[in-house]
C-alpha positions in Angstrom: 78.2 133.5 71.1 81.3 132.7 73.1 79.6 129.7 74.8 78.5 128.3 71.5 81.9 128.8 70.0 83.6 127.0 73.0 81.0 124.2 72.8 81.6 123.8 69.1 85.4 123.6 69.5 85.0 121.2 72.4 82.7 119.0 70.4 85.0 119.1 67.4 88.0 118.1 69.5 86.0 115.1 70.9 84.8 114.0 67.4 88.3 114.3 66.0 89.8 112.5 69.0 87.3 109.7 68.7 88.0 109.4 64.9 91.7 109.3 65.6 91.3 106.5 68.2 89.1 104.5 65.8 91.6 104.8 63.0 94.4 103.7 65.3 92.4 100.8 66.5 91.6 99.9 62.9 95.3 100.0 62.0 96.1 97.5 64.6 93.1 95.3 63.8 92.5 93.1 60.8 89.6 91.8 58.8 86.1 92.8 59.4 86.8 94.6 62.7 89.2 97.0 60.9 86.6 97.8 58.2 84.0 98.4 60.9 86.3 100.8 62.8 87.3 102.7 59.7 83.6 103.1 58.8 82.9 104.5 62.3 85.8 106.9 61.9 84.5 108.0 58.5 81.0 108.6 59.9 82.5 110.7 62.7 84.5 112.8 60.3 81.5 113.3 58.0 79.5 114.5 61.0 82.3 116.9 62.0 82.4 118.2 58.4 78.6 118.8 58.4 78.8 120.6 61.7 81.6 122.8 60.4 79.7 123.6 57.2 76.6 124.5 59.2 78.7 126.8 61.4 80.4 128.3 58.4 77.0 129.1 56.9 75.8 130.7 60.1 78.9 132.8 60.4 78.7 133.9 56.8 75.0 134.9 57.3 75.8 136.8 60.5 78.6 138.6 58.7 76.4 139.5 55.8 73.8 140.9 58.2 76.4 142.9 60.0 77.7 144.3 56.7 74.2 145.3 55.7 73.5 147.0 59.0 76.8 148.9 58.8 76.1 149.9 55.2 72.6 151.1 56.2 74.0 153.1 59.1 76.6 154.7 57.0 74.0 155.7 54.4 71.7 157.0 57.1 74.4 158.9 59.1 77.3 159.7 56.7 78.8 162.5 58.8 78.7 160.5 61.9 80.5 157.6 60.1 83.1 160.0 58.8 83.6 161.4 62.3 84.0 157.9 63.8 86.5 156.9 61.1 88.5 160.1 61.7 88.6 159.6 65.4 89.6 155.9 65.0 92.4 157.0 62.5 93.6 159.7 64.9 93.7 157.3 67.9 95.5 154.7 65.8 98.0 157.4 64.7 98.7 158.3 68.3 99.2 154.7 69.3 101.5 154.0 66.4 103.4 157.3 66.9 104.3 156.4 70.5 106.1 153.3 69.4 
């Protein structure tokens, strides 16, 4: 998970950097070359948007699956869930009380 997240951020930085370079080059160019550079930048940005949308979809699906698993666990083991919540609340209270 961390490797894929790091790779995604690295890829996004590269795509955005490339698009920025293309737009800067297009600003200093004129005529057909500027149009071509702007089009390349737009293609890069569209690709980046698609990757981000795919990633968002995957994260949402994993979150839904985790929520379903948590809900099933709480329904199957209600007293265990209450005990875990009470212990977490107690520990949080201790930590906050020391400050």
